[in-house]
A tleap script that builds the chain and sets N, CA, C and O, in Angstrom:
source leaprc.protein.ff14SB
mol = sequence {
  NMET SER ASP PHE LEU ASP VAL LEU SER ILE
  TYR TYR PHE CYS ASP ALA MET ALA ASN LEU
  ARG PRO LEU ASN PRO ALA GLU TYR LEU GLY
  CYS THR ASP ILE TYR GLU LEU VAL LYS THR
  HIE PHE ALA ARG GLY PHE ASP LEU ALA PRO
  ARG GLY THR PRO GLU ARG ILE GLU GLN MET
  ARG ALA ALA TYR LEU GLY PHE LEU ASN TRP
  GLN ASP ALA ASN PRO ALA LEU VAL ALA GLU
  LEU ARG GLY ALA ALA GLU ALA ARG ALA LEU
  GLY GLU ALA PRO ALA ALA LEU CARG
}
set mol.1.N position { -46.174 73.477 -100.547 }
set mol.1.CA position { -45.847 73.179 -101.956 }
set mol.1.C position { -44.291 72.345 -102.197 }
set mol.1.O position { -44.020 71.683 -103.199 }
set mol.2.N position { -43.721 72.485 -101.458 }
set mol.2.CA position { -42.565 72.530 -101.023 }
set mol.2.C position { -41.852 70.651 -101.126 }
set mol.2.O position { -40.837 70.132 -101.590 }
set mol.3.N position { -43.177 70.140 -100.348 }
set mol.3.CA position { -42.897 68.422 -100.543 }
set mol.3.C position { -43.441 67.627 -102.090 }
set mol.3.O position { -43.048 66.621 -102.680 }
set mol.4.N position { -44.597 68.705 -102.388 }
set mol.4.CA position { -45.022 68.606 -103.732 }
set mol.4.C position { -43.648 68.320 -105.032 }
set mol.4.O position { -43.468 67.423 -105.855 }
set mol.5.N position { -42.840 69.654 -104.653 }
set mol.5.CA position { -42.169 69.840 -105.523 }
set mol.5.C position { -40.756 68.911 -105.568 }
set mol.5.O position { -39.968 68.861 -106.512 }
set mol.6.N position { -40.645 68.086 -104.092 }
set mol.6.CA position { -39.781 67.187 -103.973 }
set mol.6.C position { -40.318 65.873 -104.886 }
set mol.6.O position { -39.613 65.322 -105.731 }
set mol.7.N position { -41.567 65.514 -104.587 }
set mol.7.CA position { -41.810 64.887 -105.462 }
set mol.7.C position { -41.561 64.569 -106.649 }
set mol.7.O position { -40.958 63.610 -107.132 }
set mol.8.N position { -42.408 66.030 -107.380 }
set mol.8.CA position { -42.247 66.226 -108.862 }
set mol.8.C position { -40.963 66.149 -109.692 }
set mol.8.O position { -40.667 65.983 -110.876 }
set mol.9.N position { -40.192 66.391 -108.251 }
set mol.9.CA position { -38.478 66.322 -109.083 }
set mol.9.C position { -38.267 64.843 -109.223 }
set mol.9.O position { -37.961 64.446 -110.348 }
set mol.10.N position { -38.364 64.105 -108.406 }
set mol.10.CA position { -38.564 62.543 -108.839 }
set mol.10.C position { -39.302 62.061 -109.727 }
set mol.10.O position { -38.898 61.241 -110.551 }
set mol.11.N position { -40.645 62.572 -109.666 }
set mol.11.CA position { -41.523 62.084 -110.870 }
set mol.11.C position { -40.738 62.664 -112.386 }
set mol.11.O position { -40.988 62.002 -113.394 }
set mol.12.N position { -39.955 63.691 -112.507 }
set mol.12.CA position { -39.179 63.542 -113.739 }
set mol.12.C position { -37.788 62.770 -113.831 }
set mol.12.O position { -37.145 62.166 -114.689 }
set mol.13.N position { -37.687 63.062 -112.689 }
set mol.13.CA position { -36.258 62.016 -112.884 }
set mol.13.C position { -36.792 60.203 -113.205 }
set mol.13.O position { -36.357 59.716 -114.248 }
set mol.14.N position { -37.259 59.739 -112.742 }
set mol.14.CA position { -38.095 58.677 -113.281 }
set mol.14.C position { -38.176 58.744 -114.789 }
set mol.14.O position { -37.468 58.148 -115.601 }
set mol.15.N position { -39.170 59.579 -115.009 }
set mol.15.CA position { -39.257 59.810 -116.885 }
set mol.15.C position { -38.271 60.089 -117.081 }
set mol.15.O position { -37.754 59.376 -117.941 }
set mol.16.N position { -37.576 60.936 -116.644 }
set mol.16.CA position { -35.870 61.033 -117.642 }
set mol.16.C position { -35.361 59.441 -117.632 }
set mol.16.O position { -35.555 58.752 -118.634 }
set mol.17.N position { -34.674 58.871 -116.406 }
set mol.17.CA position { -33.986 57.697 -116.770 }
set mol.17.C position { -34.922 56.613 -117.435 }
set mol.17.O position { -34.228 55.852 -118.109 }
set mol.18.N position { -36.088 56.325 -117.470 }
set mol.18.CA position { -36.921 55.721 -118.374 }
set mol.18.C position { -36.679 56.174 -119.309 }
set mol.18.O position { -36.558 55.266 -120.132 }
set mol.19.N position { -36.531 57.012 -119.701 }
set mol.19.CA position { -36.361 57.594 -121.412 }
set mol.19.C position { -34.883 57.105 -121.847 }
set mol.19.O position { -34.801 57.174 -123.074 }
set mol.20.N position { -33.900 56.718 -121.363 }
set mol.20.CA position { -32.496 56.555 -121.185 }
set mol.20.C position { -32.592 54.834 -121.312 }
set mol.20.O position { -32.117 54.330 -122.330 }
set mol.21.N position { -33.029 54.205 -120.576 }
set mol.21.CA position { -33.134 52.602 -120.463 }
set mol.21.C position { -34.066 51.975 -119.509 }
set mol.21.O position { -34.524 52.571 -118.534 }
set mol.22.N position { -34.248 51.136 -119.722 }
set mol.22.CA position { -35.085 50.279 -118.951 }
set mol.22.C position { -34.770 50.437 -117.773 }
set mol.22.O position { -33.598 50.603 -117.433 }
set mol.23.N position { -36.281 50.400 -116.521 }
set mol.23.CA position { -35.267 50.678 -115.103 }
set mol.23.C position { -35.675 49.127 -114.519 }
set mol.23.O position { -36.557 48.327 -114.831 }
set mol.24.N position { -34.888 49.120 -113.794 }
set mol.24.CA position { -34.901 47.481 -112.784 }
set mol.24.C position { -35.934 47.445 -112.344 }
set mol.24.O position { -36.685 48.420 -112.375 }
set mol.25.N position { -36.270 46.226 -111.779 }
set mol.25.CA position { -37.476 46.404 -111.156 }
set mol.25.C position { -37.618 46.910 -109.948 }
set mol.25.O position { -38.752 47.085 -109.503 }
set mol.26.N position { -36.347 47.274 -109.114 }
set mol.26.CA position { -36.673 48.015 -107.957 }
set mol.26.C position { -37.102 49.775 -108.180 }
set mol.26.O position { -38.114 50.381 -107.828 }
set mol.27.N position { -35.948 50.216 -108.864 }
set mol.27.CA position { -36.937 51.470 -109.944 }
set mol.27.C position { -38.512 51.582 -110.360 }
set mol.27.O position { -39.465 52.314 -110.095 }
set mol.28.N position { -38.348 50.896 -110.842 }
set mol.28.CA position { -39.959 50.733 -111.522 }
set mol.28.C position { -41.004 50.845 -110.557 }
set mol.28.O position { -42.016 51.545 -110.594 }
set mol.29.N position { -40.496 49.840 -109.464 }
set mol.29.CA position { -41.485 49.776 -108.382 }
set mol.29.C position { -41.436 51.519 -107.262 }
set mol.29.O position { -42.407 52.203 -106.936 }
set mol.30.N position { -40.395 51.689 -107.036 }
set mol.30.CA position { -40.193 53.085 -106.652 }
set mol.30.C position { -40.531 54.430 -107.498 }
set mol.30.O position { -40.640 55.487 -106.877 }
set mol.31.N position { -40.683 54.407 -108.783 }
set mol.31.CA position { -41.035 55.340 -109.722 }
set mol.31.C position { -42.474 54.974 -109.744 }
set mol.31.O position { -43.202 55.938 -109.984 }
set mol.32.N position { -43.161 53.690 -109.534 }
set mol.32.CA position { -44.822 53.822 -109.688 }
set mol.32.C position { -45.207 53.913 -108.615 }
set mol.32.O position { -46.393 53.596 -108.702 }
set mol.33.N position { -44.960 54.178 -107.466 }
set mol.33.CA position { -44.958 54.785 -106.161 }
set mol.33.C position { -45.316 56.064 -106.285 }
set mol.33.O position { -46.384 56.571 -105.941 }
set mol.34.N position { -43.925 56.829 -107.038 }
set mol.34.CA position { -44.012 57.994 -107.235 }
set mol.34.C position { -45.033 58.867 -107.880 }
set mol.34.O position { -45.576 59.913 -107.524 }
set mol.35.N position { -45.149 57.958 -109.164 }
set mol.35.CA position { -46.150 58.290 -109.888 }
set mol.35.C position { -47.703 58.433 -109.418 }
set mol.35.O position { -48.473 59.328 -109.766 }
set mol.36.N position { -48.031 57.169 -108.406 }
set mol.36.CA position { -48.769 57.395 -107.515 }
set mol.36.C position { -49.309 58.401 -106.542 }
set mol.36.O position { -50.472 58.705 -106.277 }
set mol.37.N position { -47.994 58.902 -106.010 }
set mol.37.CA position { -48.451 60.177 -105.200 }
set mol.37.C position { -48.448 61.321 -106.055 }
set mol.37.O position { -49.282 62.167 -105.733 }
set mol.38.N position { -47.651 61.625 -107.192 }
set mol.38.CA position { -48.160 62.978 -107.894 }
set mol.38.C position { -49.872 62.835 -108.003 }
set mol.38.O position { -50.661 63.609 -107.461 }
set mol.39.N position { -50.186 61.822 -108.719 }
set mol.39.CA position { -51.604 61.891 -109.160 }
set mol.39.C position { -52.513 61.563 -107.853 }
set mol.39.O position { -53.728 61.674 -108.014 }
set mol.40.N position { -52.201 61.304 -107.013 }
set mol.40.CA position { -53.022 61.355 -105.233 }
set mol.40.C position { -52.789 62.842 -104.783 }
set mol.40.O position { -53.716 63.217 -104.065 }
set mol.41.N position { -52.007 63.623 -104.951 }
set mol.41.CA position { -51.776 64.839 -104.809 }
set mol.41.C position { -53.109 65.803 -105.214 }
set mol.41.O position { -53.664 66.586 -104.443 }
set mol.42.N position { -53.542 65.499 -106.873 }
set mol.42.CA position { -54.629 66.098 -107.458 }
set mol.42.C position { -55.822 65.252 -107.056 }
set mol.42.O position { -56.826 65.580 -107.690 }
set mol.43.N position { -56.091 63.889 -105.870 }
set mol.43.CA position { -57.474 63.613 -105.978 }
set mol.43.C position { -57.925 63.883 -104.933 }
set mol.43.O position { -58.827 63.233 -104.404 }
set mol.44.N position { -57.100 65.413 -104.184 }
set mol.44.CA position { -57.573 66.051 -102.810 }
set mol.44.C position { -58.840 66.348 -103.215 }
set mol.44.O position { -59.143 66.803 -104.319 }
set mol.45.N position { -59.848 65.996 -101.990 }
set mol.45.CA position { -61.298 66.237 -102.141 }
set mol.45.C position { -61.981 65.261 -102.064 }
set mol.45.O position { -63.166 65.555 -101.906 }
set mol.46.N position { -61.759 64.094 -102.107 }
set mol.46.CA position { -62.629 63.248 -102.129 }
set mol.46.C position { -61.732 62.258 -101.291 }
set mol.46.O position { -60.565 62.503 -100.986 }
set mol.47.N position { -62.592 60.821 -100.871 }
set mol.47.CA position { -61.829 59.408 -100.236 }
set mol.47.C position { -61.640 58.917 -101.589 }
set mol.47.O position { -62.466 59.075 -102.489 }
set mol.48.N position { -60.280 58.183 -101.732 }
set mol.48.CA position { -59.872 57.463 -102.763 }
set mol.48.C position { -60.614 55.824 -102.538 }
set mol.48.O position { -60.372 55.149 -101.537 }
set mol.49.N position { -61.386 55.437 -103.472 }
set mol.49.CA position { -61.793 54.198 -103.992 }
set mol.49.C position { -61.218 53.225 -103.238 }
set mol.49.O position { -60.698 53.784 -102.272 }
set mol.50.N position { -61.040 51.988 -103.192 }
set mol.50.CA position { -59.886 51.268 -102.900 }
set mol.50.C position { -59.469 50.630 -104.317 }
set mol.50.O position { -60.177 50.529 -105.319 }
set mol.51.N position { -57.737 50.108 -104.083 }
set mol.51.CA position { -57.373 49.968 -105.100 }
set mol.51.C position { -57.809 49.063 -106.479 }
set mol.51.O position { -58.349 48.073 -105.987 }
set mol.52.N position { -57.842 48.913 -107.949 }
set mol.52.CA position { -58.415 47.832 -108.869 }
set mol.52.C position { -59.839 48.076 -108.650 }
set mol.52.O position { -60.398 46.999 -108.857 }
set mol.53.N position { -60.633 48.897 -108.357 }
set mol.53.CA position { -61.748 49.008 -108.415 }
set mol.53.C position { -62.166 49.918 -109.835 }
set mol.53.O position { -61.172 50.445 -110.335 }
set mol.54.N position { -63.027 50.101 -110.323 }
set mol.54.CA position { -63.323 50.612 -111.474 }
set mol.54.C position { -63.378 52.450 -110.947 }
set mol.54.O position { -62.820 53.300 -111.640 }
set mol.55.N position { -64.036 52.766 -109.817 }
set mol.55.CA position { -64.032 53.863 -109.156 }
set mol.55.C position { -62.981 54.466 -109.023 }
set mol.55.O position { -62.892 55.602 -109.488 }
set mol.56.N position { -61.801 53.817 -108.290 }
set mol.56.CA position { -60.161 54.491 -108.311 }
set mol.56.C position { -59.840 54.456 -109.717 }
set mol.56.O position { -59.254 55.498 -110.008 }
set mol.57.N position { -60.006 53.546 -110.900 }
set mol.57.CA position { -59.100 53.855 -111.364 }
set mol.57.C position { -59.674 55.284 -112.497 }
set mol.57.O position { -58.987 56.048 -113.174 }
set mol.58.N position { -60.964 55.219 -112.352 }
set mol.58.CA position { -61.794 56.634 -112.744 }
set mol.58.C position { -60.854 58.033 -111.869 }
set mol.58.O position { -60.236 58.955 -112.401 }
set mol.59.N position { -60.980 57.842 -110.887 }
set mol.59.CA position { -60.207 59.060 -109.873 }
set mol.59.C position { -58.971 59.529 -110.184 }
set mol.59.O position { -58.701 60.722 -110.321 }
set mol.60.N position { -57.793 58.120 -110.365 }
set mol.60.CA position { -56.787 58.378 -110.884 }
set mol.60.C position { -56.632 58.902 -112.193 }
set mol.60.O position { -55.643 59.592 -112.440 }
set mol.61.N position { -57.655 58.615 -113.239 }
set mol.61.CA position { -57.518 59.737 -114.404 }
set mol.61.C position { -57.912 60.895 -114.288 }
set mol.61.O position { -57.402 61.850 -114.876 }
set mol.62.N position { -58.904 60.956 -113.487 }
set mol.62.CA position { -59.159 62.277 -113.527 }
set mol.62.C position { -58.480 63.313 -112.689 }
set mol.62.O position { -58.753 64.510 -112.787 }
set mol.63.N position { -57.375 62.711 -111.663 }
set mol.63.CA position { -56.154 63.166 -111.022 }
set mol.63.C position { -55.058 63.481 -111.881 }
set mol.63.O position { -54.240 64.383 -111.701 }
set mol.64.N position { -55.103 62.629 -112.878 }
set mol.64.CA position { -53.771 62.879 -113.844 }
set mol.64.C position { -54.099 63.700 -114.730 }
set mol.64.O position { -53.204 64.361 -115.257 }
set mol.65.N position { -55.627 63.901 -115.180 }
set mol.65.CA position { -55.555 65.133 -116.037 }
set mol.65.C position { -55.651 66.497 -115.113 }
set mol.65.O position { -55.708 67.560 -115.732 }
set mol.66.N position { -55.674 66.541 -113.591 }
set mol.66.CA position { -55.770 67.766 -113.264 }
set mol.66.C position { -53.926 67.673 -113.066 }
set mol.66.O position { -53.215 68.677 -113.080 }
set mol.67.N position { -53.573 66.709 -112.946 }
set mol.67.CA position { -51.848 67.188 -113.134 }
set mol.67.C position { -51.519 67.619 -114.252 }
set mol.67.O position { -50.778 68.602 -114.227 }
set mol.68.N position { -51.952 67.037 -115.709 }
set mol.68.CA position { -51.542 67.635 -116.695 }
set mol.68.C position { -51.718 69.439 -116.848 }
set mol.68.O position { -50.915 70.252 -117.306 }
set mol.69.N position { -53.236 69.670 -116.208 }
set mol.69.CA position { -53.618 70.773 -116.313 }
set mol.69.C position { -52.584 71.626 -115.264 }
set mol.69.O position { -52.483 72.801 -115.616 }
set mol.70.N position { -52.012 71.379 -114.386 }
set mol.70.CA position { -51.156 72.046 -113.771 }
set mol.70.C position { -49.895 72.456 -114.652 }
set mol.70.O position { -49.579 73.587 -115.021 }
set mol.71.N position { -49.409 71.534 -114.834 }
set mol.71.CA position { -48.018 70.826 -116.031 }
set mol.71.C position { -48.057 72.700 -116.868 }
set mol.71.O position { -47.256 73.628 -116.756 }
set mol.72.N position { -49.202 72.596 -117.559 }
set mol.72.CA position { -49.848 73.424 -118.668 }
set mol.72.C position { -49.720 74.970 -117.970 }
set mol.72.O position { -49.261 75.970 -118.523 }
set mol.73.N position { -50.344 74.850 -116.383 }
set mol.73.CA position { -50.698 76.561 -115.874 }
set mol.73.C position { -49.211 76.799 -115.321 }
set mol.73.O position { -48.944 77.977 -115.083 }
set mol.74.N position { -48.104 75.760 -115.059 }
set mol.74.CA position { -46.701 76.155 -114.790 }
set mol.74.C position { -45.297 75.695 -115.683 }
set mol.74.O position { -44.380 74.952 -115.333 }
set mol.75.N position { -45.458 76.277 -116.699 }
set mol.75.CA position { -44.447 75.756 -117.813 }
set mol.75.C position { -43.034 76.095 -117.423 }
set mol.75.O position { -42.128 75.284 -117.615 }
set mol.76.N position { -42.870 77.024 -116.994 }
set mol.76.CA position { -41.672 77.495 -116.335 }
set mol.76.C position { -41.296 76.621 -115.430 }
set mol.76.O position { -40.561 75.778 -115.944 }
set mol.77.N position { -41.456 76.467 -114.432 }
set mol.77.CA position { -41.461 75.136 -113.105 }
set mol.77.C position { -40.915 74.176 -114.184 }
set mol.77.O position { -39.720 73.936 -114.355 }
set mol.78.N position { -41.851 73.703 -114.828 }
set mol.78.CA position { -41.452 72.070 -114.963 }
set mol.78.C position { -40.816 71.996 -115.819 }
set mol.78.O position { -40.439 70.844 -116.037 }
set mol.79.N position { -40.257 73.182 -116.902 }
set mol.79.CA position { -39.033 73.224 -117.378 }
set mol.79.C position { -37.930 73.117 -116.504 }
set mol.79.O position { -37.117 72.193 -116.479 }
set mol.80.N position { -37.953 74.033 -115.853 }
set mol.80.CA position { -36.864 73.884 -115.016 }
set mol.80.C position { -36.432 72.565 -114.110 }
set mol.80.O position { -35.286 72.218 -113.825 }
set mol.81.N position { -37.910 71.813 -113.673 }
set mol.81.CA position { -37.598 70.355 -112.495 }
set mol.81.C position { -37.150 69.229 -113.633 }
set mol.81.O position { -36.393 68.295 -113.367 }
set mol.82.N position { -37.803 69.489 -115.096 }
set mol.82.CA position { -37.817 68.564 -115.830 }
set mol.82.C position { -36.340 68.540 -116.498 }
set mol.82.O position { -36.011 67.398 -116.819 }
set mol.83.N position { -35.457 69.453 -116.757 }
set mol.83.CA position { -34.381 70.061 -116.765 }
set mol.83.C position { -33.012 69.377 -115.830 }
set mol.83.O position { -32.037 68.691 -116.138 }
set mol.84.N position { -33.434 69.858 -114.788 }
set mol.84.CA position { -32.482 69.333 -113.928 }
set mol.84.C position { -32.366 67.718 -113.760 }
set mol.84.O position { -31.296 67.110 -113.808 }
set mol.85.N position { -33.851 67.025 -113.523 }
set mol.85.CA position { -34.163 65.808 -113.907 }
set mol.85.C position { -33.096 65.567 -114.872 }
set mol.85.O position { -32.004 65.323 -114.359 }
set mol.86.N position { -33.150 65.575 -116.221 }
set mol.86.CA position { -32.397 65.190 -117.231 }
set mol.86.C position { -31.243 65.379 -116.818 }
set mol.86.O position { -30.587 64.369 -116.563 }
set mol.87.N position { -30.932 66.040 -116.718 }
set mol.87.CA position { -29.203 66.885 -116.252 }
set mol.87.C position { -28.565 65.436 -115.349 }
set mol.87.O position { -27.545 64.777 -115.546 }
set mol.88.N position { -29.606 65.306 -114.354 }
set mol.88.CA position { -28.930 64.044 -113.533 }
set mol.88.C position { -29.482 63.144 -113.401 }
set mol.88.O position { -29.486 62.691 -112.257 }
set mol.89.N position { -30.269 62.369 -114.506 }
set mol.89.CA position { -30.207 61.039 -115.349 }
set mol.89.C position { -29.119 61.036 -116.046 }
set mol.89.O position { -28.383 60.055 -115.942 }
set mol.90.N position { -28.702 62.273 -117.042 }
set mol.90.CA position { -27.572 61.933 -117.566 }
set mol.90.C position { -26.420 61.783 -117.110 }
set mol.90.O position { -25.616 61.155 -117.801 }
set mol.91.N position { -26.033 62.283 -115.895 }
set mol.91.CA position { -24.997 61.951 -115.070 }
set mol.91.C position { -25.155 60.895 -114.407 }
set mol.91.O position { -24.200 60.642 -113.672 }
set mol.92.N position { -26.187 60.010 -114.372 }
set mol.92.CA position { -26.214 58.678 -113.445 }
set mol.92.C position { -25.749 57.958 -114.601 }
set mol.92.O position { -24.825 57.196 -114.316 }
set mol.93.N position { -26.087 57.950 -115.819 }
set mol.93.CA position { -26.315 56.893 -116.917 }
set mol.93.C position { -25.296 56.626 -117.257 }
set mol.93.O position { -24.492 57.558 -117.266 }
set mol.94.N position { -24.745 55.101 -117.753 }
set mol.94.CA position { -23.374 55.159 -118.091 }
set mol.94.C position { -22.913 55.647 -119.756 }
set mol.94.O position { -23.725 55.810 -120.666 }
set mol.95.N position { -21.776 55.780 -119.842 }
set mol.95.CA position { -21.576 56.881 -120.938 }
set mol.95.C position { -21.981 56.014 -121.953 }
set mol.95.O position { -22.017 56.658 -123.002 }
set mol.96.N position { -22.358 54.645 -122.156 }
set mol.96.CA position { -22.720 54.232 -123.710 }
set mol.96.C position { -24.056 55.181 -123.881 }
set mol.96.O position { -24.305 55.725 -124.957 }
set mol.97.N position { -25.079 55.363 -122.454 }
set mol.97.CA position { -26.409 55.901 -123.045 }
set mol.97.C position { -26.523 57.059 -123.534 }
set mol.97.O position { -27.511 57.454 -124.153 }
set mol.98.N position { -25.073 57.991 -123.193 }
set mol.98.CA position { -25.403 59.237 -123.109 }
set mol.98.C position { -25.338 59.928 -124.591 }
set mol.98.O position { -25.618 61.119 -124.730 }
savepdb mol mol.pdb
quit
């Protein structure tokens, strides 16, 4: 679970940064990869269809719903991870955005 929590920390950091300012292209691509990792964590138990196919889209939708359910089941941990990510994002944001 530790690797997953590391990925979640980055996921919440991406979310916090995107709430402060538009992400630059490199950040956007990196965060997209992280979002995909989070979703695929919840897509275990079946082989993923090729990207861009209707089957893959449905698998990712189901995986995301699994993630949302996990968040609902772990509110204290989610609050802790989000809080740390928001503090880090504010620390890295230009003063004008704080």
